[in-house]
N, C-alpha and C positions, 0 to 999 in steps of 0.2 A: 877576447871579448866574450863575456858570458851572455847568454840569452835566457830569458824566461818566457815560455809560451810563444816563442818566435819573435820577441821584441827585445831590443837592447835594454840594459839596465837603466840608462839615462831616460829612455822613453817610458819605462815603467815608473821611474821616480816622478816624471812630469805628469803621468796619468794619476799617480797617487795625489799629487798636489792639486790637480784639477778635480779630484773626487770621483774619477772613473774606476779606480781600483781601491778596495779597502784591504788594509793589511791586518790579518789576524793569524792565529796559530795554524789554522787549516790551510791558509794560503802559503805559509812558510814551511809547512810540513814536507812538501815535495822538493825543497831546495837542498842542495848539498852545501858544504861549508864554504866553498869558494864563491858560490852564487850568493849566499847570505852575506858574506863580507863585502862583496861587490855591490849588492843592493844597498847595504848600509852606507857605504862610501858615496854611492851615486845620490842617495837621498841627502846626505850632508852637502854635497856639491850643489844640488839644485836649491837647497835651503840657503846657502851662501849667495847664490846668484840672485835669488828673490830679495834677500836682504840688501844686496848691493844696488838694486834698481833705485831710481830716484823716487823718493816718497811723495805720493800725491796729496799735498796738504789741503787743497780745497775740494777734493772730490771724495765725498763720503762713501759712495759705492765702491770706488777703487780701493779705498783704505780697507773696507770690509772684505773685499775679494782677496786682497793681499794678506790680511790677517787670517782668513780662512785657509788659504793655501799653506801658510806657515804653521798653522795649527794642525792641519792634516799631516804634514811632514813630521812635525814633532811627535804626534801620536804614533806614527809609523815607526819612528826611531825608538820610542819607548817599548812598543810591542816587540820589535826585533831584539832589543837589549834583553828583555825578560825571556824571550824564547831562547836566545843564545845562552843565557845564564842557566836555564833549565837543562839545556843540552850540553853544558860545560864547553862552550865554544868561545874562544877569545876573538873578539871582533877587531881589536886594534893591533 
């Protein structure tokens, strides 16, 4: 199990979805290939968990929160993909 800054990859992915951590090239610079792949997979896992939760049809604030979490995770995946592409790292 890989750790980043003393936290598990799943905890980092949840923090990204909640907006506590922003993924950018500077954040990713210190990661090795295995940690980068693990973070990518952990973000995909958290993204599928959020999508699998029951959709809050009548609660506008809950819908907004859910969509913001998914948007943050999607943005993190895009940044990681582009970072890996520049470094010639195969994520899958």
